[in-house]
N, C-alpha and C positions, 0 to 999 in steps of 0.2 A: 288367663287376666280377667279378672273385673273392673270395666272402667269403670262407667256409672248408671243412675239411671237419670234415662231420657224421654223426654218425651217431645222428639223432636221429629219434626215432618220427614218423609221421605222426600229424594228428588224427585220432579215429575216424570217417570220411567216407565216404559210398558215391562212392568217387571215380570206379567208371564211372559216374554220373548226376550229377555235379556241377551240370551247367548253367550259366545268370549271372543266379541270385537272388542278391543281398547276401548275404552270410553274417559274423554278430561272430565276431570274429576276438579279439585277449587285450591288444593294446595298439593307441595310436594316438598320434602323435608332434605336439608343439602348438610354436609358437613365438607371443611374445604380443608386444606392441606400446607401450609407455608412451607415449610420444613420438609422435604421427602429425604432428608437423611435421618432425621431424627425419627421422622414416622410417627408426629403425637399430631392427633387432628384437632383442631379447633372445635368448641363449641357449634352445633349447626345449625340450622334456621329454618323458621316454614318461610317458603315462600311462593306467591300464587302461582298455579298450573302454568305453563308456558315451554316454549322452544327451549335447548339449553346452548348454545355458543359453544362448539369445538372446533379447533384448530385441524387442516389437514396433516398436520404432522401427529396427531394423537394416532393415525394410523400408517403410519410411512413405516412399521416393523413388521415382520410377518408373525411375529412371537409376540403379536398383539395380546392381552391379557384381560380378563374382566371375568367376573363375579357374579352372581344371582342368587338369591334365596326369594322364600317367599312362606307367607303367611296369612292367616285370615282372619277377618273381624265379624261375629255373626250379631245379628239384634236378636232378643231376646221379646217373649210376649207381652213382658212386662218392662219393656222399654231398655233394659241392660244392653250395653255391649260389651262381646267378650271376645278377648284377642286369644289366640290358641297357639300355645306355648311361645310366650314371645323370648324368655331365658334360653331354649331350646335352638330358635334360629340365629339369635344373635350370635350362639357356642359354633354353630354350623358354621355360619359367617366367617367368623374367625379361624378356624381349623380350615377352611378354602385360601384364607388369606397367607397360611402360612404356609400352604401346601405349597402354593404359587409363588411363595417370597412377594408378598404385597402387603404394603399397610394397609394396614386397618385399625376404624375407631374401637376404643374399648368395648367389650361388651355390654357394662351399665350403658354406653354413649347409643349403644344402638338400640336395648329392650328403652332406655328415657325417648328415644328416636320417636318408637312406637305410638307411642300417648298420643303426643300432637297431633300425629298424622291420622289416627284415627278422627279425634275429635274436630280437628280439622273438614275434616269429609265425612262427619256423621249421616248427614242427609244420603250420604250414596250408601252407607251400609242395606245392605237388602232388607226386606220386612222380612220376618222371620217363616225360614222352611222354603225361601225361595231363593237362596244364593248367599252369596256373602261376599265383605267388598276384598278384595285380594291385595294384600301388602306387599308390595315388589323392592326387598333390596336391591341397589346394584353399585358397582365398584367397579373403578378402573382407574384413573386419579384421584377423583375425588369420589364420597359414597353419597349415594340420594337413595332416597325412600319415597315411592309414590304408593300409589292406590288407586283400583277400578273397579266396580263393582260386575261379579261375574254369577251366572247361573249354576247348578246344582253341576261339576263334573259329567257325572254317570247319571245321566238321565233316564237308566234302566232301573235305576233304582238297585231294590236289595235282588233283584232279579239276576238270573245267572247271564255270566258274560260270555259270548261265543268270542274264543281268543286265536289269535293266530300264531302257530309254534315256529320260531324262525329257525331255519337250518344254517342257513346262511351266513349271514353276519351277526356281529357280536355288538351288544349298547358297550361295554368298557372291555378292558383288557386288563389284567395283573399287572398292578403297578402302575399303572397308569392313573388318569385322572377322573375316572369314572366315581369313585369315593366325594368327591365333593363338586360343586355346582359351577364347573368353568363355563362359560358362556359357550364355546364350541364343542361342548360335548353333546350337545339335545341336535346340531346340525345331524349329526353322522346317525340320527335315527329317522330321518325326516324320510328317508326312501323306502323303509322298512315300514312305518307308518302308511305312508301313502298306496302301499299295494295291499296291506291289510284290509284298509277303510274299502279301496276300489272292489275290493273281493265280499264284503259282508260283514268284514270281522269288527269289534267292539274295540280290541286292541292285540297290543302285540305280546306273547311271552316269549320272552328271551330261554336260551339254556345255557348252562355251563359252558366256559369258554375250551376247555380241555375234553370230555368227553360227549358233549352235545346231549347229554344225556337228560341230566339233571336240572332242574328248576332254579333258575335265577332268578330274575326280573321279569315283571309285567312295567311296561315302558313307563305308561303315565300315572302308576299307582304306587 
């Protein structure tokens, strides 16, 4: 998605040493829902970036559910801001919500929410070729879209990756929730990723669940 041509200056950040630490930006976008039974979300609105209050009862059940998605906004040399496949990102969010029996904003609501989120945080879109503004939709009882700048994920560029082949653990199981971005999916991969990093590898290569023979997934690609 091509948003607009902009000469807006970037934020005062050391873009050459950006890393992956979460960086507070200016605004986030929130959808609220008054009637969970009907599952219809109201029109969302931009809010100044800040903390969000949650009741302790929000975490009272072990089957607590949540979804996350992610897309990116890039700055081009001519000042344009490009958002990567917002419609596909919204569709993935909707599929995940259906899988987890969670209400979700309509696809067009999610797509339309990305534009103001990016534009309100345009000074946080990295300079060309130095990373991207990562846009993170989250859903639990509300739906929030926030953004934070990150460097390019693979610092090796197009150089070959040194992958650790995992035989002991699986990234996801057949018939499970690995096909959607449930928030608990990523926690199960932490042990294998830490082990690979500690041994000097770039990432983890998972094999198929049954035969442990066929390539299934590289953890973070």
